[in-house]
N, C-alpha and C positions, 0 to 999 in steps of 0.2 A: 484420484487423485488429480485430476485436472482442475477441480476447486481452488487446489492448493497452490497449482501452477500458475492460472490466472490470480489469485490472489499476492502473488510473487512478482508477478509484469505488473500490477496496477501499482505497487509501492516502488518498484522500480523503473514505471513510467512518472510516479510524482517526484523521486528524485533530483530526475529530468527536466521535468517541468520548473522544481524549486530552484536547479541551478542555471537553466537558463534564465529564469527571472531575475537571480541576483547579477549574473552577467549584464542583463540589459539595461538593469533599473526596473524592471514592470514586477510591480510588490503585488498585481493581482495573480501574474503566471506564480511567481514565488506562493501566494498563501494558496492557489491551489494547488501546486505540487504538495504541501503540509497537507494540506487536506486529504489529498489521493492514497501520501504517506499514512495516516493515520486509521484510512477507511482500509487500505489493503492490511496493517499490523493487527486490527480487530478481527479484521475475517480470519487469520490466520489463529487468534489465538482460537476463534470458532469452531475452527476444524482441529486443535489440537483436542477442544473439551469434544469432540464427536469421537478422536481415536481413543481417548481415557473411556469414554463411554461405550465403545465396543467391545474392550479388550475387559470389562470386568463383566 
């Protein structure tokens, strides 16, 4: 369960970075936010695949 929480937190931090980057005009921070969101999404998919495998 801890990994799922960490992945969700990473995605939320990414969204926050993206919004701050947009508000301040900092394109690098905005790009980092996009990257963090993508990493969080990929890890969430991995966790879901583990859950499906464990159930079968």
